[in-house]
VEXDREN-2710 file (C-alpha; in Angstrom, 1 decimal):
% VEXDREN-2710
k/r/px/py/pz
1/UNK/-54.3/55.9/168.6
2/UNK/-50.8/56.4/167.2
3/UNK/-49.1/53.2/166.0
4/UNK/-45.8/52.8/167.9
5/UNK/-42.7/53.3/165.9
6/UNK/-41.1/50.1/167.3
7/UNK/-42.8/46.9/168.6
8/UNK/-42.1/43.2/168.9
9/UNK/-44.7/40.5/168.6
10/UNK/-44.6/36.8/169.8
11/UNK/-40.8/37.0/169.7
12/UNK/-38.5/34.0/170.4
13/UNK/-34.9/33.3/169.6
14/UNK/-32.7/30.2/169.8
15/UNK/-29.1/30.0/168.9
16/UNK/-28.1/27.3/166.5
17/UNK/-27.3/24.1/168.4
18/UNK/-28.9/25.4/171.6
19/UNK/-32.0/24.0/173.3
20/UNK/-32.5/27.2/175.3
21/UNK/-35.1/29.6/173.9
22/UNK/-35.1/33.3/174.7
23/UNK/-37.9/35.9/175.2
24/UNK/-40.8/33.5/175.7
25/UNK/-42.9/34.9/172.9
26/UNK/-42.3/38.5/173.9
27/UNK/-44.8/41.1/172.8
28/UNK/-44.2/44.7/173.6
29/UNK/-44.7/48.1/172.1
30/UNK/-42.0/50.6/172.9
31/UNK/-43.3/54.1/173.7
32/UNK/-42.1/57.0/171.4
33/UNK/-40.6/59.8/173.4
34/UNK/-39.6/57.5/176.2
35/UNK/-36.4/55.7/177.2
36/UNK/-36.9/52.0/177.9
37/UNK/-34.4/49.8/179.7
38/UNK/-34.0/46.1/178.9
39/UNK/-32.9/44.4/182.1
40/UNK/-32.4/41.0/183.5
41/UNK/-29.7/38.5/184.5
42/UNK/-26.7/37.7/182.3
43/UNK/-27.7/35.2/179.6
44/UNK/-31.3/36.4/179.3
45/UNK/-30.6/38.0/175.9
46/UNK/-30.5/41.7/176.4
47/UNK/-27.9/42.3/173.7
48/UNK/-29.4/39.7/171.4
49/UNK/-32.8/41.4/171.7
50/UNK/-31.2/44.7/170.7
51/UNK/-29.6/43.0/167.7
52/UNK/-33.0/41.6/166.7
53/UNK/-34.9/44.8/167.0
54/UNK/-32.0/46.6/165.2
55/UNK/-32.4/44.1/162.3
56/UNK/-28.9/42.7/162.7
57/UNK/-30.4/39.3/163.6
58/UNK/-33.6/37.5/162.7
59/UNK/-35.9/36.1/165.4
60/UNK/-36.6/32.3/165.4
61/UNK/-40.3/33.1/165.5
62/UNK/-42.3/36.3/165.8
63/UNK/-41.9/39.8/164.3
64/UNK/-40.2/43.1/164.7
65/UNK/-42.5/45.9/163.6
66/UNK/-41.7/49.4/162.4
67/UNK/-44.8/51.7/162.2
68/UNK/-46.9/48.5/162.5
69/UNK/-45.3/46.8/159.5
70/UNK/-43.4/43.5/160.1
71/UNK/-39.8/44.0/158.9
72/UNK/-37.7/41.2/160.5
73/UNK/-38.3/38.8/157.6
74/UNK/-37.6/41.5/154.9
75/UNK/-34.8/41.1/152.4
76/UNK/-31.2/41.9/153.6
77/UNK/-31.2/45.0/151.3
78/UNK/-34.4/46.3/152.8
79/UNK/-33.2/45.7/156.4
80/UNK/-29.9/47.4/155.6
81/UNK/-31.7/50.4/154.3
82/UNK/-34.0/50.6/157.3
83/UNK/-31.0/50.4/159.6
84/UNK/-29.2/53.1/157.8
85/UNK/-32.1/55.5/157.7
86/UNK/-34.1/54.8/160.8
87/UNK/-31.9/53.2/163.5
88/UNK/-29.0/54.5/165.5
89/UNK/-26.7/52.1/167.4
90/UNK/-24.5/52.7/170.5
91/UNK/-22.5/49.5/171.0
92/UNK/-20.7/48.4/174.2
93/UNK/-17.4/49.1/172.5
94/UNK/-17.6/52.5/170.9
95/UNK/-16.5/51.0/167.5
96/UNK/-14.5/54.0/166.4
97/UNK/-12.0/53.4/163.5
98/UNK/-8.5/53.8/165.0
99/UNK/-7.1/54.9/161.7
100/UNK/-9.3/57.9/161.2
101/UNK/-10.2/61.1/162.9
102/UNK/-13.2/60.8/165.2
103/UNK/-15.2/63.3/163.1
104/UNK/-15.0/60.7/160.2
105/UNK/-16.4/58.0/162.5
106/UNK/-19.2/60.3/163.6
107/UNK/-20.3/61.2/160.0
108/UNK/-20.1/57.6/158.8
109/UNK/-23.8/56.7/159.3
110/UNK/-24.8/59.5/157.0
111/UNK/-22.7/58.1/154.1
112/UNK/-24.4/54.7/154.6
113/UNK/-27.8/56.5/154.4
114/UNK/-26.8/58.1/151.1
115/UNK/-26.2/61.6/152.4
116/UNK/-23.3/63.8/151.7
117/UNK/-20.5/64.5/154.2
118/UNK/-20.8/68.3/153.6
119/UNK/-24.6/68.2/154.4
120/UNK/-24.1/66.5/157.8
121/UNK/-20.9/68.1/159.0
122/UNK/-22.7/71.0/160.7
123/UNK/-24.9/68.6/162.7
124/UNK/-21.9/66.4/163.6
125/UNK/-20.1/69.4/165.0
126/UNK/-23.3/70.5/166.9
127/UNK/-23.5/67.1/168.5
128/UNK/-19.8/67.1/169.4
129/UNK/-20.3/70.5/171.0
130/UNK/-23.4/69.3/172.9
131/UNK/-21.5/66.4/174.4
132/UNK/-18.4/68.5/175.3
133/UNK/-16.3/67.0/172.5
134/UNK/-15.8/69.9/170.0
135/UNK/-12.1/70.1/170.7
136/UNK/-11.7/66.4/169.9
137/UNK/-13.1/66.4/166.3
138/UNK/-9.6/66.0/164.7
139/UNK/-8.2/63.6/167.2
140/UNK/-7.9/59.8/166.6
141/UNK/-9.6/57.3/169.0
142/UNK/-6.3/56.5/170.7
143/UNK/-6.1/60.2/171.8
144/UNK/-9.4/60.2/173.6
145/UNK/-10.5/58.7/176.9
146/UNK/-13.0/55.8/177.2
147/UNK/-15.7/58.2/178.4
148/UNK/-15.1/60.5/175.5
149/UNK/-15.1/57.6/173.0
150/UNK/-18.5/56.5/174.3
151/UNK/-19.9/60.0/174.0
152/UNK/-18.5/60.0/170.4
153/UNK/-20.4/56.8/169.8
154/UNK/-23.6/58.6/171.0
155/UNK/-22.9/61.4/168.5
156/UNK/-22.6/59.0/165.7
157/UNK/-25.8/57.2/166.7
158/UNK/-27.8/60.4/166.7
159/UNK/-26.3/61.9/163.5
160/UNK/-29.1/60.8/161.1
161/UNK/-31.8/61.8/163.6
162/UNK/-33.0/58.2/163.7
163/UNK/-36.5/57.2/164.8
164/UNK/-35.1/54.4/167.0
165/UNK/-31.9/54.6/169.1
166/UNK/-30.5/51.3/170.5
167/UNK/-27.8/51.4/173.2
168/UNK/-26.0/48.3/174.5
169/UNK/-24.7/48.9/178.1
170/UNK/-23.6/52.4/177.1
171/UNK/-22.5/53.3/180.7
172/UNK/-20.8/50.0/181.5
173/UNK/-17.3/51.3/181.7
174/UNK/-18.0/55.0/182.5
175/UNK/-17.7/57.1/185.7
176/UNK/-20.8/58.8/186.9
177/UNK/-20.0/62.1/185.2
178/UNK/-19.7/60.6/181.7
179/UNK/-22.6/58.2/182.4
180/UNK/-24.8/61.2/183.1
181/UNK/-23.8/62.9/179.9
182/UNK/-24.6/59.8/177.9
183/UNK/-28.0/59.2/179.5
184/UNK/-28.9/62.9/179.3
185/UNK/-28.2/63.0/175.6
186/UNK/-30.3/59.9/174.9
187/UNK/-33.1/61.2/177.1
188/UNK/-33.1/64.6/175.2
189/UNK/-33.4/62.9/171.8
190/UNK/-36.4/60.9/173.1
191/UNK/-38.1/64.0/174.6
192/UNK/-37.4/66.5/171.9
193/UNK/-38.0/64.3/168.8
194/UNK/-40.3/61.6/170.2
195/UNK/-37.6/59.1/169.3
196/UNK/-37.8/55.5/170.7
197/UNK/-34.8/54.9/172.8
198/UNK/-34.0/51.4/174.1
199/UNK/-31.1/50.7/176.4
200/UNK/-29.8/47.2/177.5
201/UNK/-28.4/47.7/181.0
202/UNK/-28.0/46.4/184.5
203/UNK/-26.7/49.7/185.8
204/UNK/-28.8/51.0/188.7
205/UNK/-27.7/54.6/187.7
206/UNK/-29.4/54.1/184.3
207/UNK/-32.5/52.2/185.7
208/UNK/-33.2/55.2/188.0
209/UNK/-33.4/57.5/185.0
210/UNK/-35.4/55.6/182.4
211/UNK/-39.1/55.9/181.8
212/UNK/-40.0/52.2/181.3
213/UNK/-38.4/48.8/182.1
214/UNK/-38.8/45.5/180.2
215/UNK/-37.5/42.7/182.4
216/UNK/-36.2/39.7/180.5
END
């Protein structure tokens, strides 16, 4: 049986100074090639869980596992390298640098992973074209709509062909047309590359289209 790319084991989290504990010892293996939604009421820790499995935060107890190996307690340098090479993020805010052309923001993850700009530019332009953004490559974020900015964030997350893609409310501020483009792109990367895609969401439009749901 194949070891899942991403799993959590006996996971809990407590913010400093808080008595409230999240996740109740959550154990779950995320299925490669599937899109999984994290859902639940506000305050249940959907975004926090994404940050933990994306190695941006450490759990209070328990482990995050990549390919069966615990990694949440690894050194900062190791976790940074894993994030750069294996994990793609789509944040609630598209996080595009307002001072640079959008193509520069799209290729940025490749530079963190030690790849050259010239090597990844063809893939960046292919992704822009796939998401209907080819004509926006040389624009700045202030010159694109909110829906276009979020699609650009998806391009950036997929640039390095990561094994794990994490998306935090990626359709929260989008109309149905743009939401469909974003979810279709995330679904394709799961299906075509057997990537593990995890989306934190309360959007019924998204929940109808995912493969699995983890209720927090």
